[in-house]
Each structure stands twice: as C-alpha cells, then as structure tokens.
C-alpha positions in Angstrom: 9.1 26.0 0.8 6.9 24.0 3.2 8.5 21.1 4.9 5.2 19.4 5.5 3.8 17.3 2.7 0.7 15.2 3.2 0.1 14.0 -0.4 2.6 12.3 -2.6 3.2 9.6 -5.2 5.2 6.4 -4.9 6.6 4.3 -7.7 7.5 0.9 -6.4 9.6 -1.4 -8.6 10.6 -4.8 -7.2 13.8 -6.5 -8.3 13.8 -8.9 -11.2 14.7 -12.5 -10.5 18.0 -13.9 -11.8 17.9 -16.4 -14.6 18.7 -20.0 -14.2 21.9 -21.4 -15.8 22.2 -24.0 -18.6 25.4 -25.9 -17.8 26.8 -29.4 -17.9 29.5 -30.8 -15.8 32.7 -31.0 -17.8 35.7 -32.3 -15.9 38.5 -34.7 -16.7 37.8 -38.3 -16.0 34.0 -37.5 -15.6 32.1 -38.8 -18.6 28.6 -37.4 -19.1 28.7 -35.4 -15.9 25.1 -34.3 -16.3 23.4 -30.9 -15.9 24.8 -28.6 -13.1 23.2 -25.2 -13.9 22.3 -23.2 -10.7 19.2 -21.2 -9.9 18.8 -17.5 -10.2 18.3 -15.4 -7.0 15.0 -13.9 -6.2 14.5 -10.2 -6.7 14.1 -7.9 -3.7 10.8 -6.7 -2.4 9.6 -3.2 -1.8 8.0 -2.8 1.7 6.1 0.3 3.0 6.5 0.6 6.8 4.7 3.1 9.1 7.5 4.8 11.1 6.9 7.1 14.1 10.1 8.9 13.2 8.5 10.2 9.9 6.4 13.4 10.1 5.4 14.0 6.5 5.7 12.7 3.0 8.3 15.3 2.0 10.8 12.7 0.9 8.5 11.6 -2.0 7.8 15.0 -3.5 10.8 15.2 -5.7 11.9 11.6 -5.6 8.9 9.1 -5.7 10.9 6.2 -7.1 11.9 3.3 -4.9 13.5 0.2 -6.5 14.8 -3.0 -5.0 17.8 -4.8 -6.3 17.7 -7.6 -8.9 18.6 -11.2 -8.0 21.8 -12.5 -9.5 21.9 -15.2 -12.2 22.8 -18.8 -11.5 26.1 -20.2 -12.6 27.6 -23.6 -13.3 28.5 -26.1 -10.6 25.0 -25.6 -9.2 25.9 -22.2 -7.8 22.7 -20.2 -7.1 22.5 -16.5 -7.6 22.2 -14.3 -4.4 18.8 -12.7 -3.6 18.3 -9.0 -4.4 18.2 -6.7 -1.4 14.8 -5.5 -0.2 13.9 -1.8 0.0 12.1 -0.5 3.1 10.1 2.7 2.4 9.4 4.5 5.7 6.2 6.6 5.8 4.5 8.5 8.7 1.9 6.7 10.8 -1.5 7.3 9.4 -0.5 7.0 5.7 -3.2 5.7 3.4 -2.3 4.1 0.1 -4.5 4.3 -3.0 -4.0 2.8 -6.4 -3.9 5.0 -9.6 -7.7 4.5 -9.9 -8.3 6.1 -6.5 -9.3 2.8 -4.8 -8.1 2.2 -1.2 -5.4 -0.4 -1.0 -4.1 -0.3 2.6 -4.3 2.0 5.7 -1.1 2.1 7.7 -2.6 3.5 10.9 -0.3 1.9 13.5 3.4 2.1 14.2 5.3 -0.8 12.6 2.6 -1.6 10.1 4.2 -3.2 7.0 2.7 -3.7 3.5 4.2 -5.3 0.5 4.0 -2.7 -2.3 5.9 -4.7 -4.9 6.9 -8.3 -4.8 10.3 -9.4 -6.2 10.4 -11.7 -9.2 11.2 -15.4 -8.6 14.6 -16.6 -9.7 14.7 -19.0 -12.6 15.5 -22.6 -12.1 18.7 -23.9 -13.6 18.7 -27.0 -15.9 19.9 -29.2 -13.0 16.3 -28.8 -11.6 14.8 -30.5 -14.6 16.8 -33.7 -14.5 14.6 -36.8 -14.4 14.6 -40.5 -15.5 12.8 -39.5 -18.7 14.9 -36.3 -19.2 18.6 -37.1 -18.8 20.1 -34.0 -20.4 17.8 -31.0 -20.1 19.2 -28.2 -22.2 16.9 -25.5 -21.0 16.4 -23.3 -17.9 13.9 -20.7 -16.6 14.1 -17.0 -17.1 14.0 -14.8 -14.0 10.6 -13.4 -13.3 10.1 -9.7 -13.7 9.5 -7.9 -10.4 6.2 -6.1 -9.8 5.9 -2.4 -10.6 3.2 0.0 -9.8 2.3 3.7 -9.0 0.5 4.5 -5.8 -1.0 7.6 -4.3 0.1 8.3 -0.7 -2.1 10.4 1.6 -1.3 11.3 5.2 -4.0 11.6 7.8 -2.6 12.8 11.1 -3.2 10.7 14.1 -3.8 13.2 17.0 -5.8 12.8 20.2 -7.3 16.3 20.0 -8.0 18.4 16.9 -8.4 22.2 17.3 -11.2 23.4 15.0 -12.1 27.0 14.2 -12.3 29.8 11.7 -9.0 31.4 10.5 -7.2 33.6 13.0 -9.3 32.3 15.9 -6.3 31.6 18.1 -5.6 27.9 17.5 -1.8 28.4 16.9 -1.5 30.6 20.0 -3.3 28.0 22.1 -1.2 25.0 21.0 2.0 27.1 21.6 0.7 27.9 25.1 -0.1 24.3 26.1 2.8 22.5 24.4 6.3 23.0 23.1 5.1 23.4 19.5 6.1 26.7 18.0 3.8 27.4 15.0 3.9 30.6 13.0 1.6 33.1 14.6 0.5 36.4 13.1 -2.5 38.7 13.2 -4.0 37.9 9.9 -6.1 35.0 8.5 -4.6 31.8 7.2 -1.3 32.2 9.1 -1.3 28.4 9.4 -1.0 26.7 6.1 -0.1 23.2 7.4 -1.1 21.2 10.5 1.0 21.6 13.6 1.3 19.0 16.4 2.0 19.5 20.0 2.4 17.1 23.0 0.6 18.1 26.2 1.3 16.5 29.6 -1.3 16.8 32.4 -1.2 15.7 36.0 2.5 14.9 36.4 3.8 15.0 40.0 7.4 15.1 41.1 7.0 12.0 43.3 5.2 10.0 40.5 6.4 11.1 37.1 4.5 8.3 35.4 1.2 9.5 36.9 0.3 11.8 34.0 -1.8 11.9 30.9 0.0 12.7 27.7 -1.9 13.5 24.5 -1.2 15.0 21.1 -3.0 18.1 19.9 -3.3 19.0 16.2 -3.7 22.6 15.1 -5.8 22.2 12.0 -5.6 25.2 9.6 -8.7 27.4 9.7 -11.9 26.2 8.1 -14.2 28.3 6.0 -17.8 27.9 4.8 -17.8 25.3 2.0 -14.7 23.5 3.1 -16.4 20.1 3.0 -17.1 20.7 -0.7 -13.4 21.5 -1.3 -13.6 25.3 -1.1 -10.2 26.8 -0.2 -8.1 24.0 1.1 -11.0 22.3 2.9 -10.3 18.6 2.0 -6.6 19.0 2.5 -7.3 20.1 6.1 -10.4 18.2 7.1 -8.9 14.7 6.5 -6.5 15.4 9.4 -9.5 15.5 11.7 -10.7 12.0 10.9 -8.5 10.1 13.4 -8.8 12.6 16.3 -10.4 11.2 19.5 -11.7 14.6 20.7 -12.6 17.8 18.9 -12.0 21.2 20.5 -14.0 23.9 18.7 -12.8 27.4 19.2 -15.2 30.4 18.7 -13.8 33.8 18.2 -15.3 36.3 20.7 -13.4 39.4 19.6 -14.8 42.4 17.7 -12.8 41.4 14.6 -14.6 38.0 14.4 -16.0 37.4 10.9 -19.3 36.2 12.4 -21.0 36.0 15.8 -20.0 32.9 17.9 -23.4 31.2 17.3 -23.0 31.4 13.5 -19.4 30.2 13.7 -20.6 27.2 15.6 -23.3 26.4 13.1 -20.9 26.7 10.1 -18.2 24.6 11.7 -20.5 21.8 12.7 -22.1 21.8 9.3 -18.7 21.5 7.5 -17.7 18.6 9.8 -21.0 16.8 9.3 -20.9 17.3 5.5 -17.4 15.9 5.3 -18.0 12.9 7.6 -21.2 12.6 9.6 -19.6 10.5 12.3 -17.4 13.4 13.3 -20.4 15.0 15.0 -20.5 11.9 17.3 -17.0 12.5 18.6 -16.5 13.9 22.1 -16.4 17.6 21.7 -15.4 20.6 23.8 -16.6 24.1 22.7 -14.8 27.2 24.1 -14.7 30.9 23.4 -11.3 32.2 22.5 -9.7 35.7 22.9 -11.4 36.2 26.2 -9.2 39.1 27.0 -10.7 41.2 24.1 -14.1 39.5 24.0 -16.9 41.5 22.6 -19.4 38.6 23.0 -19.6 37.1 26.5 -22.9 35.1 26.5 -21.8 32.1 24.4 -22.9 29.4 26.9 -19.4 27.9 26.9 -16.2 28.3 28.8 -14.0 31.2 27.8 -10.2 31.1 27.5 -7.4 33.5 26.7 -4.1 32.2 25.6 -2.6 35.6 26.2 -3.6 35.9 29.9 -3.9 32.2 30.6 -7.6 32.5 31.6 -9.3 29.1 31.5 -6.3 27.3 29.9 -5.8 24.9 32.9 -9.4 23.9 33.1 -9.6 23.3 29.3 -6.5 21.1 29.2 -7.8 19.1 32.2 -11.1 18.6 30.4 -9.4 17.5 27.2 -7.2 15.1 29.1 -10.2 13.6 30.8 -12.0 13.0 27.5 -8.9 11.6 25.8 -8.4 9.1 28.7 -12.1 8.0 28.5 -11.8 7.5 24.8 -8.7 5.4 25.2 -10.3 3.2 27.8 -13.3 2.6 25.6 -11.2 1.6 22.7 -11.0 -2.1 22.0 -7.5 -3.4 22.6 -6.3 -5.5 19.8 -4.1 -8.4 21.1 -2.8 -9.2 17.7 -2.9 -6.5 15.1 -2.7 -7.2 11.4 -2.6 -4.9 8.5 -5.7 -5.1 6.4 -5.1 -5.0 2.7 -8.3 -3.7 1.0 -7.4 -4.9 -2.5 -5.3 -8.1 -2.2 -3.6 -9.5 -5.3 -5.6 -12.4 -6.6 -3.8 -15.7 -7.2 -6.5 -17.1 -9.4 -5.9 -18.1 -13.0 -8.5 -16.6 -15.3 -9.2 -16.4 -19.0 -10.3 -13.4 -21.1 -11.1 -12.9 -24.8 -8.8 -10.5 -26.6 -10.5 -10.6 -29.9 -11.9 -12.9 -32.5 -10.3 -16.3 -32.0 -7.8 -14.8 -29.5 -7.6 -15.4 -25.8 -5.3 -14.5 -22.9 -4.7 -16.5 -19.8 -4.2 -14.2 -16.7 -2.7 -14.9 -13.4 0.8 -14.9 -12.0 0.9 -18.7 -11.7 0.2 -19.0 -15.4 2.9 -16.5 -16.4 5.4 -18.3 -14.2 4.6 -21.5 -15.9 5.8 -20.2 -19.3 9.0 -18.3 -18.4 11.7 -20.2 -20.3 14.6 -19.0 -22.3 14.0 -21.1 -25.3 10.4 -22.2 -25.9 11.5 -24.0 -29.1 13.2 -26.6 -27.1 11.1 -29.8 -26.9 12.0 -30.2 -23.2 11.0 -26.7 -22.3 7.7 -27.1 -24.3 7.0 -30.3 -22.5 7.5 -28.6 -19.1 5.2 -25.7 -20.1 2.4 -28.1 -21.2 2.7 -30.0 -17.9 2.6 -26.9 -15.8 -0.4 -25.4 -17.6 -2.2 -28.7 -17.4 -1.6 -28.9 -13.6 -3.0 -25.4 -13.3 -6.2 -26.5 -15.1 -5.6 -24.1 -18.1 -6.7 -26.8 -20.5 -10.1 -27.3 -18.7 -10.5 -23.5 -18.5 -10.0 -23.2 -22.2 -12.4 -26.0 -23.0 -15.2 -24.7 -20.8 -14.8 -21.2 -22.4 -15.4 -22.7 -25.8 -12.0 -22.2 -27.3 -11.8 -23.8 -30.8 -9.0 -25.5 -32.6 -6.7 -23.0 -34.2 -7.5 -20.2 -31.7 -4.6 -18.1 -30.6 -3.9 -18.3 -26.8 -1.4 -16.1 -25.0 0.2 -16.7 -21.7 2.6 -14.0 -20.7 5.1 -13.6 -23.6 4.2 -17.0 -25.0 1.5 -17.3 -27.7 0.4 -20.6 -29.2 -2.3 -22.2 -31.3 -4.8 -24.3 -29.4 -5.9 -27.7 -30.6 -7.7 -30.7 -29.1 -8.5 -34.2 -30.4 -9.1 -37.6 -29.0 -5.5 -37.9 -27.9 -5.3 -34.8 -25.8 -4.3 -31.1 -26.2 -1.3 -29.3 -27.7 0.5 -26.1 -28.6 1.2 -26.8 -32.3 -1.5 -28.5 -34.4 0.7 -29.2 -37.4 3.5 -30.7 -35.3 1.1 -32.8 -33.4 -0.5 -34.4 -36.5 2.9 -35.4 -37.8 3.5 -37.5 -34.6 1.8 -40.7 -33.6 -0.4 -40.8 -30.6 2.2 -42.5 -28.6 4.9 -40.0 -29.6 2.6 -37.1 -28.8 1.8 -38.4 -25.3 5.5 -39.0 -24.6 6.6 -35.6 -25.9 3.9 -33.4 -24.3 3.0 -35.5 -21.3 -0.7 -35.1 -21.8 -3.5 -36.7 -19.8 -5.6 -39.4 -21.1 -8.9 -37.9 -22.4 -10.9 -39.7 -19.8 -8.8 -38.1 -17.1 -9.0 -34.7 -18.6 -12.7 -34.4 -18.5 
C-alpha cells in the first residue's frame, strides 16, 4: 500500500457552545438574591495548519474526521463553563482546500499557514446577563450555538524547486538517486514510479564555509504520456505537482529502447505541459538527453548525461542550482504574509423566499439572535425582538414586501409577521389583545417614525 497520498477528504466539526444557566441565588438571610446563572463555554475551533513535518495526506485516507470539544455548560453562582479545546489539523505545505462543490477555498502554500476550517459555537449567556432595571428576574438563558460542520476536499501540490519531466523509464528516478539521498524504486520497465519522490541537493559547499552552498529540492514526477493533460493515465494526478516548481528539467531518452525519437519526445512533453497550464512553458527550463552511456541518438542539440557513469551530472546540477538561485532572487519577498481565503464566510444578514408566504432570514448573526431555551417566555421573546430589530431584520422584511401573516423563519424559530401603526411583532393575535402601551413595553418596539 502506498504511503504517499495527495488527495483526501476532511470532515471538520467544531465544538458546540455550552448553554447558559437559569439560576437564582438562594441563601439563608439573602432575600430575593437575584439571577446568578453563569455563561456556557465556547466550543473549540478546527484549524488547518501547513506543517513542514508532514509529507502526504495519508492520515486522512481512512480517518477524515476531525472534531473539536464542546464547551461546558454554565452553572449557578455565575460560574461560567470552560471553553472547548481546539483541534489543530496538520497538513503538508502546498495543500489546497476545496469545498464540496469544487470551488477553491484556501491555498496553504507556506509553512505555518493557518486557516479556520470550522468555528466553534458561542456559549450561551446565563440569566444573570439579562438583568436590567426593567427586567428584575429574568427566567431565561441562551442555548449554546452549534459549531460549524463541513466536508472539504484536500489536494496536495508538491512545492519543489526543480521538477524532473520525461517519458516513463527515462531515468528520472536514477538521476534523483544519484544527486540526492532519495532512494526511489528503480526498475527497467515503464511506470516504476507511481508517486512523486523528493530529494534535497546541495551544491557549492566548501569545508571552510559550510553555509556557502545552494540547496534545492528536486521532485521526481512520474512519467508523462501523450494525453496526460486531458487526464489520460494518471496525468492530472502527476501534472499538478509541477505547478509550483521554479525550474523544469526535461529528460529525453536517447537509448534504442526509447518509445520515440528525442525530438518527438520534446514536442509531446511541451504540448502536455502547455495544455495543462500555459504558464509552465514560461518557466526556466533545462533540456538534457539521458542514458548517454547507451545512447542511440547523439545529435539532440542539448547536453547529455548518464546517471550510471556520472557523465554530465555535475554540470547539470550546477546549472539547475544557478537557475534556482536566480528564481529565488527574482521572487518578491513578502514582509508580512497572510493566508488568502478565496471564499470567506459572509457575515451579512439576508432574506430569501422559501415558498408562498414563507421567508427565511439567513446569516449567523440572525441565528444567534434567536437561540433561547424557551421562546414562550415573554422575556426571551422580548430579547429576540430587540436583537432582530437591531440587526435591521424588520426593515429587511418590509422592503422585501412581506405581508401580515406571512411565516418567517430564523434558525429554529418560526413566527408570523405582522405590522401596524404601533410597530412590528411575532404574534398577531397576542398583539391585538394588548394595548399599544403594553405592546411597546413588552416587545420594546421602535416608534413607527423611527423604524422607517
């Protein structure tokens, strides 16, 4: 079984927030002690971190689930619940994250890059938080918010300085074993390499000055065939590992057993690279003829190497080191590097029609406004109305043309919408039983002139 996995799935589940507590102080010689319910703890987050100690996505193949811990519930005496522990998911540098629809979410291309895959739910506030001059004995508290949950597609794109490109059995594995400490599988038949191999090469090191050397990473990309850019064979699985390479080293098979003459090999390889990503043809490129010790074609117009005899290896490595150094110097140095999230979560509150006379208010802030244990409690209902009004939900509904009696849903809460000269409300029948003064006192509504 292969130990290198470059595609996997991740199921991230953040912890749920702990619920707030409804409690009143009850002690001897303390009359009407008042509310003392504590807040629930926040749920843990799920973070994805690019780690240089990770080489593949093998750990996600059989176990894609990562879950943070829930926050603890609040208790009496204003004791708050503890926060749930975060989960850090380490992935290799160069991991790209997509959502289930295939859209790019984030590219973790640098060591230490962090991305919040699932945010923990907020802890609910205890009833002590809702004490006010108007509300002396609140008998309600917030529920803990449910933590975010999502599936993601992970894809690894190796970050190497030099990518070895060539037909199957052209000698790439032998070359990388010669110039580095990498020990890939080598055999005399096509498609020996079924996964990329990495090797570190050091050039120019002197005993007196060990730091005076160029070090670069070489990737042995499994052999390409004609049609790889369209997905033939394992084309896409291999070609994506070329995307981040600074320099391309194209190997042409000069032996009698080569499937095509060197010129045709070159044409096919460049076409596949260009069809996959046209900018790959603009990368610095070194073209060499391999298997020089058994070469049947000598007039290729490029340098010739032999990993068996060592012919041309030193000159090739020096040339690659030179091109890598030039590319590094030309690269813009980022003083402060930030992870770019391609699809950030929107904090906007929006409204959508679910059906005839049915609407749903979307947005995390709106859902948070309605998360109470008992929405039949007048105090809880009053707090929900105030929060939705502060978020501008009443204006949003009015502008959308919502009519009296329409059903509006916010998270798990559903209510009938009504509006008259005195304001807005959640229950038309109950509102008409109350006087205007009682309605304003109970639901804390704005004056109509202020609400427009």
